[in-house]
N, C-alpha and C positions, 0 to 999 in steps of 0.2 A: 646811664644817663650819658650824653654826649659833650663835650667842651670845643670840639671842634668840626668833626662831622660825623657822620651816623657808621656806626661799626657793625656790620652784618654779620652775624655767626654762622657759619657755614656747618653742615654736618660733614663728620669725617669717619671715615671706614676704612677697612684695610681686608682683602679677602682672606678667607680662611683655608688652608690648604687642606685638601681630602685625598682620599687614594681609593682605586678599586680594591677592591676585598676578593680575596679568591673564593671561589664558591665552597661550599661546603658537600657533605657526602648526599647520594642521592637520598631522595624524600622517601619515605616510608611508605607501606600500601593504604595506609590511612589518612596519608595527608591529602588535601583538597586544596582548591584556591579559594582565598577568602578574602581577597579586596571585591569590594562590590563596583559596579560600572566601571572597571579598570581600563574600559576602552572608549568609556564617555558617549556611547550610543544612545544613553539616555541622559546626555545633556550632563547638568553638572550633581546630577542626583548621588546622593552617599557624600559629594566631597565639600569642602568649605574652604575658600580662596579668601585670602586678606583684601582687604579695601576694595572690594568688587575687582580684581584683576585679574579674574578668571572668566573665560568664555570658551563655549565649543564652537568650532569651528568645523568646515567641512572639506576646506584645503588648505594646509597639506595633511595628509592623515597616513598613516603607516598601515594600517587593515581598517576594515570596516567601513563607515562613512563618517566617521566623526572623530574628533581629537581634541584634547584641550588646547588652549592658547591662554599664556598669563603674561602680564605686561609689566615690570617692574616701574614703579613710578616715584620720582623723589628717594626717601628713605624707606621707601616698602619694597621689599624684594620678591613679591607676587608668590605668597607660599600656598600652595591647594594641599589640604591634607584629609584622613579619613584616620578614625578609630574603629581599630577592627577587634575582636573578640578573641584571645589565642590561649593556650594550656600553659601553664608553668613547667620550667623545666624542660623546654622544647626548642627543637631546631627550625628555624624559618629561612626562606630564601626570597629575598625581595629583588625586584628585576622590573625593567621599564625601557621604553625607547624614547628617547628624545631628540632635539632638533634647536639648536642655538648655541650661544656663547654665554658659558658661565651656568651650566644646568646641573642643580642637585639632584640626588635621590636618597630618601633616608629614612631611619624609624627611630622614635624615641619611646620612652617609658619602656624599655624594654625591661629591667629589672637589673640588667648587668651594665653591658658597656653599650650605649647608643652608636649607631653606626650611621654614616654617611659614605655616599661615592659621588662623583661630578665630573663632566668634562669641561676644558676649558674653550673647545671650538668644537661644533658639530655642524657642518653645514649641511649634512644630511642624516637620517635618522640613524642614530648611536644607540646599542643595547648599553645597561649601566646594571651591575647586580653586586650585592652584596649579601651576607649571611650574619644571621645573629642566632642565641641563645637567650630564652628568657629566664627571668628569676624564679625564684622557689615560689613567691607570691603572686606573681605577674599573670593577670587576666585579660589584659587589653594592652594595645601598643597604638602608636599613631605613625602611618606610614605617611610620607611628604615629598613634593618636590617643590622646588623653589628654582627662581632664577637669580641675579644679583644686582645691587643700586646701579640706575644710571644705563643699562644695557636694555638692548632691543628685547620684543616678547620673543617669548620660547613656544616649544610647542612638546607636549607630551601623550603617549599613547600606549595602550596596551602595558598599561600599569599591574604587577601583579605579586600577590604575597601567599606562597605557598606553603603550607604544613599543617599540622594538626591543628583542626578547627576544636576553638574551645567551648566549653558549656554555656549555655546561654547564662546571662548574669540578671541576677534578680534585683529587684527594687529594693534598696535598703529599708529598714524599720525606722519610725520616727525615734530621733533621740529623746532619751529620757534624763533625770537628774540635771536640767536646767537650773542654774543657782545664780544670782547676782552678788558681787563683791559690793566692797564700799565705795560709793561713788564718791566722784568729785564735784566740781560745779560744772563740768562741760562732759564729763564721761563716765560710762559704768564698765565696769569687768563682768565677764560672764563666763561661765564654765561649763562643762555638759560631759555626760559619759558617752564612750567610743561606741561607734554603731558598726556591727561586723559587716563586712564588703563595703562600706563607706569610701569614698577617696576624698571628699572634701564636704563642706557643711556650710550651708548659707544661713546667715545673719539676718534675721528681721528687726525692724523696731517700728512696732503696730505692722502696718501692711507692707511697708517699704525694705527691699531688700538693700540693705547696706554695706555687708561683707561676704566676703568668699573666704572661705580659711581651710586650711589643710589638717589643721589640730583641731584639740576639742575644748580650746579657751579662745576669746575674743573681747578686744577692749572697746565699745561704741564710743565715739568721741564726736567732736563738734556739736554737743547737745547745750541747753540752756540752763542758766541757775534756777535752782528751786521749780524744778518743772517734773512731773510725774511723767515718767514711760513706760510701755509696755514691750518684751522681746520674746523672740522665739527663735527656734533653729530648725533647720530640716539637713539630711542626710544626701548625698546625691554621690552616684555613680554612673558608670555608661547607659546604664538601664534607664535614668532618669533622677526626679527629685521624690524624697519620700513626703510622706504627711509631715507636718509642722510640729515640735513637741508641744508641750503643754506651756501656758503664756506664764513670765515671770514680770513683777514689775518693781520697777525701782524709782527713787526721786532722787533727782540728784542735789547737792548741797546749795547752799546761799552764796553770793558772792562771785567770786572768779577771778583771776589773774587776767584773764583772758576779754576781759569786759572794753568798753571803750568810753575811759574815764572823760567826762565832760565833754564829750563830742555829739552833736547834734544829730538827728535821726538818718541823717543823708548830709553827707559833709564833702568837702572840695579841697583836695589836697594838692600843694603844688611844691615845687623844687625854684628855691630863690637861689641866684648866682650871686652868694657872699664875698666867694674868693677870686670870683674872675669875672670877665666881662662875655667872652664867646659872642660878639658879634651883635648880640640883642641889647647891649647897653647894661649899664648898671641902675639897678633899682635899689632905692635906700628903704630898708625896713618900714620906717614910718608912711612911706607911698603905697606899700602894699594893701590894697582894697579890701574890706569888709568880708569878700566873698569868702577869702580864703581862711579855712577852719583849721588847716594843720599846714605851717609852714617847714619844710626841709631845707637846712642851710647845707648849700653845696659847695665844697665837702671838706670833711674832715680827710685827712690823707697822710699815709704814712711815711715815716723819714726813708725808709728801705721796704721792700716788697714783704721780707721776713721779719722785721723789728717789732711789729705789734707796738709800736711807737704812734700814735696817731697825733697829727697838729693840725690847727685851723688859724687863720687869721683872716683879716679883712682884706679885700680886694686891693693891691697897692694903688696909688694915686696916680702911677705914671701907666695906668692901663685903665683905671674906673677915678677921672678926674672929679666927679662928682661924690665920690666916696664919704660918707659919715665919719664922724671922730667914734673910737671904741666906745666913750660915754656915751654918744647919741644913741650908738647900737642897741647899746644893753636898755637902755631908756625906752628906746623903741619896743624892745622884745616884751617888757613889763607892762609897758602899755598895750599891747597885742593880747596878752594874757591875763590882764584886767578886763579885757571884752570879751573872755572865752575862748580866744583861739589857742593853739599848741605850737610849739617852736620847738623843733628837734635837731640834733646833729645828723645830718646823711654822711654816713662811712663810706669811701669806696669810689664810684663813678668809673668811667672810661679810666683813666688815668691813674686812678689810686687804688693798683693792686694790693691788696693784704691776703698772705697767706701766714695764718697761725700756727706753724709746723713743729711748733715746739711748746711745754708750758712756760718756758719763760717769756715768749712773745704773747702767749694768752695773759700771763700776769701782767706785763707791761701795757697790753691793749686795754685791760680793764682800769689800770691806774690813770692811763693818758685820755682814755673816753670820759673817765669820772672826773678829771681836772676841767675838760673842757665844758662839762654840763654844767659844774659847778661855778666855773668863770662867769658865763654866762647865763646861768639861771634858766636853763633850758629844761623842756618836760620829758625830754625823753631822747630815744635814738632810732635812726632809721639806716638797713642795712642794705647798701646797694653795690653788693661784691658783683663784678663783672670779670670778664676777661678769666685769667686763669687765676682767680682767686679760690674757686672752690673745684675741685677734681675729687675723684673717688679712685683709691689704689684697686690695682687687680686683685678681685676675690673679694672686694668690699662691694654686696650685691644685695642687701637686706636694707634697705633703707629705715627699719623700725631697729636697727641694733649696728649702727656705723662703726667703722673702726679707723677710718682715714685721720690721721692729727689733726688735718685742716679742719676737718668738721667736727669731730668730736671738741677741739679745744673752743672754734666759735660756740657751740653749744653752752658750753660749761662758762666762757666768758660771759655770756649774755646773762645765763640765767644766776651769776654772780652781782651783776649789774642791777637787775629785776629785783633779788632780794633786799640789794645793799638801798634800792630807792621807794621801793614798796609798792601796793596797789596801785598808786598814781601815775606808774610810770607808763609811759607810750612808749611800745614797739611796733615798728613798721618795719616791711621789708618791699624791697622793689627788685626781682630777680627778672631775667628774660624767660621767653618761652622756653628757651633752649634747656634754662635749667628745672624747669617745672614740668608744663605740658608734655615737654617732649618725651619725657619719661616713661608716657604711656606705652610708649614703644621701645625707646632705649634707655638703659641704665646702665652709667660708668662704662667701663672696656668691654663689657659686655661677655658672652660664654666663650668666645675667642682670642679676648684682648685686644682685639683689632678696630673696637669701635672709641670714640672720643670720649676718655673719662669724666668731662665735664657734662656729659647726658644726663639730666634730672638730678644734679648734684644738690638742687637745694632744697630736694625732696627729705631728707633726711633733717634738715635742720627746720624746716615748718612743722614737721611732726613732731620732733622733741619741745618746738617752742610753741605749740601750736594754743596750750593751757593759758601762756603769757603773751599771746601775739593780739595785738590790737587791730593791726589792719596789713592784709597782705594786697600789693597794688602791682601784678604784675606787669610789666613792660608789654603792651600789645602792638608793640612797633619794633623796626629795627629787626624784625623777625624774618626767617623764613618761613615757607609752607609749614604747618604743622597738621597732624591727623587728631580729628576731634573723635566724640565717644561715637560717632557714626560710620567709622572708620573710613571717612573722606577727607582729604585734604584741603586745608582753609588757609586762605592768604589775608594778607592785612588791606586796610583801606575804606574797607565796609562794615557795615553792622552784622554780618554773619560770623567775620573773625570774632569779634568781640564776646558774639552770644555765645561760640560754640565754646572758646578760651574758658570762658567765665561758669559756661556747664559744667564744664571739668572740674574746676574748683568746690563746686556747689553740690557735684553729685559724689565725686571720688573716683577713684579707678585704679584698675590693676597695673602694677609698673611692670613694665616691659613685657605686659603679657599675662603676668604669672598673676592666677586669680588669688593664691595663696599669700601672696604679697600686696594687697589691697590699701591704695591710699585713703584713708578716710575723707569724706568732706568736710570742710570747713564751714561755719556758720555766714547765713549771708551778711551778719552786722560786721564780719573780721573781711569782708572783700571789696574792694573797689576795684574800678577800672583803670587802667595806665593807659595813658593816648599823647601823643603830642601837640602842644598848644598851636601850631602852625605847619604849614608846609615846611617852612626852615628848622623845625626844630627835631626833626627825623623823617626817616622813612613810614609811610603807614601813616598819615596824615587821614584823618576821618571826618568828612564834613559833619557840619552840626546836625544835618536832618539824620545822618544814618548814625549818630551817637545817639540821638532819641529814639531811633528805631531799636536799636538794641538795649536801652532802658526800658522801652516798652514792653519788649518780649521778655526779659527776664521778671523784672517787676510787675506785669500785668498779664502776659502770655498773648498778646498782639503783636501783629504785623512781625510776626517769627521768620518769615520767607520759608527756606525750605528745611532749615534745620528746626528739629523738635525738641525742646529742652525737656530735661527729665525732673522740672517741678518750676514752680512759679515762685519768687522770692522779694516779696515786697520791701523786706527789710536790708534790702541791697544797699551797703554804706553809702556809695558814690563813686567819685571819679578823682584819678590823679591825673598831672600832666606834668609834663616836662615841656616847658616849665613856665612860672610866672614871666620873668622876663621877657620870653619868648610871645607870652598871650599879650604881654603890654606892649611889643614890639606891632602886635597884629590887632591894634584898638581893642582889646578883652575881649574879644569875639569868645573865645572858648569859656570864660567865666560868666559872661553875660547870658550864653545859653544855658548852663548850668543853672543860674539863678531863675532862668524863665520857665523851667522844666517842672511839670505837673507832676508829681510823685503819686499823687491820689487815683 
């Protein structure tokens, strides 16, 4: 959240170096051309390109009448790929002709060392080639070409994979032995027996596919307490998907820490500038209208970035001449709570960088935040870590098992606070899209170590705390364009952005494109949409009519525009805004529109 002016996070990337590998020995007599439609004479048949980036053109071509042209856009590198059946323990030559700047050709899934080669500049057709040997159990590889972020379109033609042809892959059998472990109020663990030839497994809740995993276990999360569910799994390989397993049933337990204690079915969340004015003027706690169901006090800030020592005080009278006394402020909080409202301390914001890099900082965070909660009689905590507060160390690439100290210590600290205050403790989070939805494409520093290590860095925090989480309200503003589950980029300011970003949270998504690392969906009652209250509050202000279109689409599946959601969620919790002060400055247009919206 901004105190002065919006801060837009930009994607950062570093080109990964590659080299032209030497060609291997001559092919054996039994070798054959294995790439399908390598000259693109049949269009894109056999090839898949990211984000609709690829097309077939008639000029320029290297041979024949067609060639591939793919255009990087935003944070997409225009990757076009094909999976090919191969033999284990065999040698292959991959080659192709390319034009353009920073064009790559490579193979992954080799079972040994994946290979790639590239050219930094090819104003005319240039041949790229490399070789590899498959592993002892490798039966398929993926060959690909791609450009680089922010560069013009590249062309590719006559792509070839030459070597021994693999035996046809057989469709795997249906999994057996599916069993459910001990459920919680929001999750059910599942296990099953391995299937020969399977490379992954699809997990179904009822008829809905909810996860794809590489092993023989999964935990289905985001479930409702005291509810019966049925589950099945299927096995997958390059030949396709097997029949589903036998069904197993499980019922979640009652209660659950991730509920919404005392909140209405549809809630309005707002940030109150309690410690500063920010051009919008100071608003006393007693003057906050009854429209606001959750009031986040902005902000508790650290004494230093790494201390973990969080402090909060009211805006000084020199900045806020109309500030109330501490006694009146506390009395107004009690009055709001008596009226059923929740008042939280929000930690962080644009200026409040918090890095819990040590266990000492973690413990100080717990004690200092507890002191604020106790002193003001608050209902819980809002985590609004921005900037460089959260990042992933190189090699920390699985959101389910984080290893970065700032991530691990934050999760531990919040769990300690939750345990201290019990089931009625309200926990909310307000990450930016860079830290959540961008994780669909990028996670941490990436396979080559050149990406921004903050990309997707909130995902392990959200996942580890999902059973304790009351509300997640991602900031759908001050954001660059983000790719949705339709593999198209969506931009701020209209209903489409909010629909696409929220659909990702309620559907779940593979992190960095890895289907074995699937971020499970959150419950609809755990999700609110974050928006700026006025044009002055942040980039990406959305007109009330567009806000209503987004709500109509997500809760009623009407007026969705071109984006097709993966479900309908009438239990969507509501809206969050930065901020109550800016809404007051704007004659309460945001909250009045929320109050008037028809949820039925």
